[in-house]
N, C-alpha and C positions, 0 to 999 in steps of 0.2 A: 371317972374315966372308964372307957370300954376298950379292953385289949382286943387286938386283932391278931390271929394266927392263921396262916395260910398253909396249904399243902397241895401238891399235885394230886389230882383225882380224876377218875374217869366218870362219865355220866353226863346228864343233860343239865346244864346250868341256866337254861333259858328262864328269864324272869326271876332268878334267884340272886342272892348275894354272891359275888365272885370277884376275884382279883385277876387282872389281865383278861385275855380272850377278846371277844367281840361284845360291844355294848348292845343291850336290848333297849331301844328307845321308842317313845311314841312317835307317830307319824309327823307331828309338828316340830320335833326336835331333830336337828341335824348334827352330825359328827363335827365338833368344833375344829377350827383350823387356825393357823397362824400365817400371816403373810410373810413370804421369804423372797429376797432378791439375791439371785445367784448368777454372777457373770452377766449382769444386765437383764436377765430373765426374771420376771415376777410371777409367782404362783402361790397358791394356798396349800400349805402343808398340814396334813391332819395331825392334831395333837395325840400324844400317846394316851390311849385309854388305860387308866389305872385300875379303877374298880367301880363296881356298882353295889349299893347297899340297899337291900330290901328292908325298909324301915320297920315293918311289923316284927322283924326278927330282933330288933333292938329293945323292944318294950320290956322284956324281963331284966335287962341290964341298965335301964334308964328309968328308974321309978320317979325321978323328978320331972320327967317329961320334957327335958331340954331339947331333945331331938324329935322330929316328927315320928309317929308310930304308924303311919300309913304312907303309901307311895314308895318312890325310889329316889335315891341320890346317886348321881354319877360324878366321878372325878376324872378330869383330863389335865395333862400337863406336858410341857416340852421336855420329856425324859429321854428321848432317843440318845442324845449325847452321853448322858449318865449311864446308859445301858450299853455303851461301847461303840456307838456309831459317831466317831469323832468328826464326821463331815456334817452332822446335823447341827441345827441351831443350838446355841448354848446361852440360856438366859443369864447365867452368872450367879454370883453371890448376892445376898441382900434381897430387897423386894423385887419381885418380878412384875414387869408390866403386864397389863390385862390380857394382851393377845396370847401370852405364853401359858395360860392356865384357864380352866373353866370348871365351875361347879354347876350342875343342872339338877333340878328337882321337879318331879311331877307327882301330884297327889293321886292321880288315876293311873293305874297300871294295867288296865283291862285290854288295851290294844297296843301291845309292844311289837316291835319288829327288830330282828337281829340285823345290825348294820355291819357289813363285812368290809375288810380292807385287805386286798391281795397284791402280791408281787406280780410282775408280768408273767411269770411261769405258773401262776395260779395257786401258789402256796400262801398260807396266811402271813400277813405282814405284822403279826402281833405275837407276844409270848402266849404259850398255852394257858388256858384258864385254870385257876386253882380255887379250891374251896376255901371258904372263910368260916372260922369258928370265933365267936365272940366270948368274952369273959368279963366279969366285973372286976376291975382293978387296973393296976398300972401295967404298962408294957411300952416298949420303945415305939412300936407301930400301934397307933390307937386312935380312938375318937374321944373328943372332949379333953378337959383338963388344960393345963398351961404347958407351953413348950418345954422340952427337956433342957434346952439351952436358954438360960436366963437372959442372954443378950437379946433374944427375939422379943421377950416380954418387955424389955427395956425400950425397944424401938416401937413396939405396938402395945403400949400399956392398956390394961383393962380388957384386952381381947383374949378370946379363947381359941384354942387349937381345935378347929373342927375335925381335922385329920392331920396326924403326924406320921411321916413315912421315914423309916430308918433304912440305912443301907442293907443290902442282902447279897452275899456272895453267890447264893444259889441262882439269883436272877442276873448276876453281873451288874448289879446296881450300885454305883459308887458316886457319892456326892463330894468330889474332890478328896480332901483328907479328913475322913470321919465326920460326915455331915448328916443333917436331917432337913427334910422339907416339911414346912407347916402351912396348912391352909387355915388362915386366921379369920375369925368373925367376932363382931361385938355381941355381947349378950342381948342387946336390944334387937339387932338384926337377926340373930338366931331365933329369938322368940317370935319375930314377925315372919320367919321363914323367908327372909330377904337374902337369898344366897347369892344374888348378883353382887352383893357388897363384900364378898369374901376377898381377902388379900392373900397373896402367897409370899413366903419368905424362906429363902435357903440360907442356912448357916452351917459353916464348917469350922471345926475346932482348929 
């Protein structure tokens, strides 16, 4: 397991591992969206950008080579509701349908572009970017290992938690009553870097 610790920080996060902020994506990748129907109007709502992981930073903490050690991983999910926007779409407990989350991977990070999302007044429609520090070992928010809640492993046996996200009062992130979100992947799909096969599961105690 690779623990993740974040903290507010100043500086340039472009092309680096970061939590929140704006994603730095290759030209061929778009900011993922989820279709929404509101009072008869249909539109595509951008998913919350959660984090980007510069894979070369993982190498010292992943001697088994389970994760890629080059390129970038990006995680998106419908988290606005859990960040306090009760008018936003809520995927609910259990397994999330595919439109409500997305994991992207690119092996080549030479031509990244910052993708921005702004409110009408021009202010950022995202939480401020935070730095990420990785560590070898267990943590509530982490890469790899099995989910903290055994119920998730019972529903998705044999799958690994690619990313586990715990609640955090500093972000105002609450998953109902003490919950965690897991991005799950089979060992075979992880070895094949088949991140399109990731499944998301939200469990609350």
